C-alpha angles and dihedrals in degrees: 000000000000132000118217140161122256105246091221104045107014092238117155108239136166107242098311108165092169090054089056092054094067107067093158093054092043091051088052089052092052091046091053093045094238132153131009110325125212091256090063096251118130121223132183140232142103093281091047091057091049092049091048089050091051090051091049092049091049090051091052090047090051092050092052101038101028124234116292111273097011093106094235115157119237109261115236117229114060092031138043092065094308096123113177109255096016118116129215115270116278124224089283094050096255125133128205120222120203119182106246114248091231097047111127123241123105098166097213140013112276096022119130120242114285112265106239120254132195141201139166129244134178116259109277099048113120137193113251128198120272112227125213085227093061119122101260092034119209093356091075100093102177144008130197128178145179120199087212103045114019142267143276140197137188124222116199111188135170110264090217088068088068107024138017097246125152123203124351110013127212125194091239089062090062092052147274120308096267092053093046095051092045090052101040105024092083089057088060103040099024095237143066113294096210110133092006101088109101097175143003124196137171120217130179126209124175090345096307122115121226124193112212124196138179118204129188129211106047094035107239139145116207127193115189130188140145133230133167105344095326141091117221121207115186112192128190122183144155143181119275093267094043090049092051096046101037106028092122092056093043090052091049090051091051093048092050096065114120136167102226 
């Protein structure tokens, strides 16, 4: 492991090449006085916390992967396809993902732990990092992708942001399917959904209602439900060619979403 200074903000980091690729963000950190400066003094601020987080993540990555050129072997466990929460392939080549109980992510002070959710994907789909710059910000809880078939992401948002509901929330309390897709569809596709909804269905599993939508264009399948004090939006999409070739699999992925 090697400690160096970010060339853009003079922050002390442990081999963080990604950190060094964001001079604008680093400059903002320095301007706000956040993080651990090169002189060894610690400052505070939102950007400082983000920079500290980046340093911590790079440290963890270094511990698992080994520093470049040091000859360390890749540690089995979190890597080499062993994604936490992802099962081995079944007889049909599908894996089930279940959000680990101890996975971080509270999305707001005072909120209860996120109730785990699950879904199935064909073998070959992999979890990909969620960026703080993502559309949807911190409410995007998970991303998966396949270069061959498409991609998916899960939004977990406080129900109180959309409806004045106390206690255990149910999707029906927020509204009927047409109201829900009109309100939350733009959060998924980044634009008004009027004229884009091809189908709306309601399914029930273990006493919980799920609203299922298909939008086009852009090609996207959305499954919405509520549990605890949160709204869950499960979104499966693909490029035009992926959609045409793998629609059956993408639909099966979307239909498999459950809040455990």
